[in-house]
Structure formats: C-alpha cells, structure tokens
N, C-alpha and C positions, 0 to 999 in steps of 0.2 A: 553250466550250472551244476550238473550232476557231479563232475569231478571236484569242483570247488566246494560244493556242499558236503560231499562225502568226506574229503580230507579235513575240512574245517570241523565237521562233527566229530571225527575221530580224535581231534586235538582238544575237544571241548571239555576239559576238566581242569580244575585249579582256578587260579586267579584270572578274572575276566580280562584285565589289561594285558596279562602275559599271553593269554590265548589269542587276543587280537594282534598283538605284536608278532607272534610266531606265524599266525595266519597271513599277515601282511608279508612277512619274509618269504613264506612259501609261495605266495602269489607273485611276488617280485621275481622269484626264480622261474615260475611257470610262464610269466609274461601275459600278454593280452589274450592268449588262447590256450587255456589248459589242455584242451583237446589236441591241438597241434603239438604241444609240449609232450603229451603222452605218446603220440604216434611217432614223434621225432626220435624218441628214445634218449633224449638228452639227460633224462633222469638217471640213466646208468652212470653218468659221470658225476652228476650233482649229488646222488645218493648211492654211493657204492655198496654193493651187496655185502661186503666184508666189514663195513664200517659200523662198529658197535657203539660208537660215541653217541651221546644223546642229541637228538634234534630238538625234542621238546619233552621235558620231564623223562618218563620212562620209555618214550618212543625214540628209537634209534634211527640213524640214517638207513640202516639195513631194513628196519620195519617199513620205512617209506619206499625203499626199493621194492619190497614185496607188494605194497599197495599199488605202486605204479605198474609193476609187472602184471598184476591181475587186471588192472584197467587197460593196459596195452592189449592183453589177450582178448578182453571183451570188445574193445573198439576195433580190433582187427577183424573180428567176425560179425559184429552187429553194429547197427546204426546208433544204438544208445545203450546205456547201462540198463535202462528199463527193459529193453528188448532182451538183453543178455540174461536178465534175471528170470525170464520166462522159461528157461530150460530147467529150472529147479522147481520142485513141488512145494506146496504148503502156502502158508500166509506170507505176506510181504516180508516180515521179519525173518521167517524161516528161509526164504529164498536168498535174502541178503546175507544172512549168517552162513549159508552153504557156499555162496560166492566167495566170502572172505575166509571161509574155513574157521569160523569161531562158533562157540556154543550158542544154540538158540534156547538153552534151558536156563539162562540167566536173564535179568531184566533188560540188558543191553540198552541203557538209557540213550547213549549217543547215537546208536543206529536207529532207534525208534524216533529220535528227534529228526534225524536226516530224512527218514521215510515220511514223517509228517510234513517237512518242508517240500518234498517232491510231490506228495499226493494230495494234501489238503489245499483247497483254493481259498486262502484267507488273505486278510490285509497284510501287506508289507513283508511279514516273515515267511509265510507259507506260500510258495510259488505255484504249486499245483500244476506242474508241467507234465506229470505222468498221467496218462489217460486210462491205462489198462488195469489200474488198481482201484480198490474201493476204500473210501474213508472208514467204512464200518469194520475193516480188517486191521486197522491200526491199533497199536497198544500204546497207552500213555507213557511218555518218557518219565521214568520213575527216579526221583531223587529225594533227598531228605526233606526238602520243603514240601513237596507233593505228598509224601508219606504222612508227614505230621498233620497237614491240613486235612487230608482225606480222612484220617482217623478222628480228628476233631469234629468233622462234619458227618461222622459215622458212615462213611462210604466203605470203610474197612475196619476191622477190629484190631489191626496190628500196624506197627510202623516198620515191619520187616521189609528189608530191601531184597525182594525176590520176584521172580517171574510170576508166581502165583498171586502175589499181592498186586502187581501191576495189572494182571488180568482181572482181578477182583475189582479194583478201582475203575478200570475201563468199563467193566460190565455195569457197575453202579452209575457211571456217567452215561452209558447207553440208554438207561431208563429215562434220562432227561433229554439227551441228544441222540436218538436212535440212529440217525443217518450219519452222525459225525461225533462219536464219543470224545475225541481229542479236542473238540471245541472247548471243553472245560479245563484243558491243560493250563492255559494262561491264568485263569482265575485261581486255580489251586497254587500254581507256582508264585504268582504275584502276591497273593495273600500271605503265603509263607515267607517270602523274602521281606515284604514290607510290614509284616505283623499287624495287618489291618483287618 
C-alpha cells in the first residue's frame, strides 16, 4: 500500500482518466506485489536510469528509476516506509520530503495527499495504516479548488498556492476538527469541484 500509494500520488496531476490509466500501467508492471517488485530490482530494466523519455507527463522513466531506487534502499533496511521515515526529523511532510530529496517549503499537494491516505483512518480513501504519526501533524493537500473555497469560507485571505496558505487553512480547520484538521479536506475539495 505504501509503494502503490506513494507512486500513484506522485502521478496525481492532470486529467483523472489519464492518471488512472498510467497508474494501472505502473501497477501492471509491478504485478501483485509492489514490495516484491521493488526488492527484485526489476525496475532497473523497466525504468532505465538513463531513459529521459516521458512515462507520465513531465515524469520520465529515469524519475521512476530514482523513486524505485529510494524505495529499494528503504525496504532493504527497514520493514516499512513508515519506519524508514523515522530517521528524519520534523513533521511527516518534512520527513517525506527529506526522504525524496524535494523541498518541504512548497505546498507539496501530492505528498500531503499520500500522507493523509497513510495516516488518517477514514472511510474508503484514507487507509490509516501508519500508527507512528498523528493526524494533527498533517497539512491539507492544497489545490485550486481548496484554495478558492477556503477563501470563500474565510478560512484564509488569499488563494495563493503556497505552504504558508496550506498551513493557514489547516490551522483554521483545526479550530473545528482539532484532532484531525484534514477531515475538512473532502468538504472543501468537493464543494470546489461541484460548485455546490
């Protein structure tokens, strides 16, 4: 679930049908056990390090080689990605960004979405399989719909797509849902998408 969730989240931008199509293609490649796929190193052949051709939009085969390489290193040393992240300091998003070597100073919508899936125990979408992290430390996955609706509801004064704004909206939601601020994510996103 960790591997599938992380790689699917990383691809979660653009047209929903295309995301699902590419996610299916990736999962067909990994087979029934993404974990075994990572440890088998078959990804070295399927996603060559030198292959700059696009796998999905601006993500190349080489990019996926890099993700698999990091996952291989994590699962070679630890039982889970959750455990591997514990070697890093900070909030869950800071730990994950350090693991992936990406900036934790941007809103990182896709990574915050992945963390929500792993940490929150919610119906259907949020699996809540990680026990060592707290829902109170999650940051809302920020996108245009969430920004617009949060501003309409006066949870923030701006529609700026920034980490600061994501934190501001999360803090406002924490006043209503102190133990689980991201509980408000679906309401904001759904309202924005459906214009209801």
